[in-house]
C-alpha positions in Angstrom: 0.0 0.0 0.0 1.1 3.5 0.7 2.8 5.5 3.4 2.1 8.8 5.1 4.9 11.4 5.0 5.3 14.2 7.6 3.9 17.7 7.4 5.9 20.8 8.5 3.8 23.7 9.7 4.6 27.0 11.3 3.1 27.9 14.7 0.6 30.2 12.9 -0.7 27.3 10.7 1.1 28.0 7.4 2.0 24.7 5.7 5.7 24.6 4.8 5.7 21.1 3.2 3.6 17.9 3.4 6.5 15.9 2.2 9.1 16.5 5.0 10.8 13.1 4.6 10.6 12.7 0.8 11.6 16.3 -0.1 14.1 17.5 2.6 15.0 20.5 0.4 11.6 22.0 1.2 12.3 22.1 5.0 12.5 25.5 6.7 13.2 26.4 10.3 11.1 29.5 10.1 8.0 30.4 8.0 8.7 32.7 5.0 5.2 34.1 5.3 5.2 35.2 9.0 8.7 34.3 10.4 7.3 31.9 13.0 9.1 28.8 14.1 8.0 25.5 12.4 7.1 22.1 13.8 6.7 18.6 12.5 5.1 17.0 15.6 2.4 17.6 18.2 3.9 19.6 21.0 1.7 17.7 23.5 2.3 14.0 22.6 5.1 14.1 20.1 3.1 12.4 17.3 4.3 13.5 13.8 1.8 15.7 11.9 0.5 13.5 9.0 1.4 14.8 5.6 1.1 13.5 2.0 -0.1 10.0 1.6 2.1 8.4 -1.1 1.3 5.2 -3.0 4.3 3.8 -5.0 3.7 4.2 -8.7 0.8 6.7 -8.4 1.5 10.3 -9.3 -1.0 12.7 -7.8 -0.9 16.4 -6.8 -0.3 17.0 -3.2 -3.3 18.7 -1.5 -3.0 17.8 2.2 -4.8 20.2 4.4 -3.2 21.5 7.7 -5.1 19.7 10.5 -6.6 21.5 13.4 -6.1 18.7 15.9 -3.5 16.0 16.6 -4.6 12.5 15.3 -2.6 11.0 18.2 -4.0 12.7 21.3 -6.8 15.0 20.0 -5.3 18.2 21.3 -5.5 21.3 19.2 -2.3 22.4 17.4 -1.0 25.9 18.3 -2.7 27.6 15.3 -6.1 26.3 16.4 -6.0 27.5 20.0 
């Protein structure tokens, strides 16, 4: 089947990349839109933010939305508080 990559998001909710592992050249320590620090995991439980779902051999445009809540613990991300 496929696998889920990791999403990098700034603390204000701007998506940096939804392919953190597959495309490391897209990573940023700070958001170019607002200058805020970026994260790749829930600050409450440490679960990685789910990014692009990739299936080998299938080419599809990436359109992963920034989630409001952690799928691991249900707590809101900083941009949803």
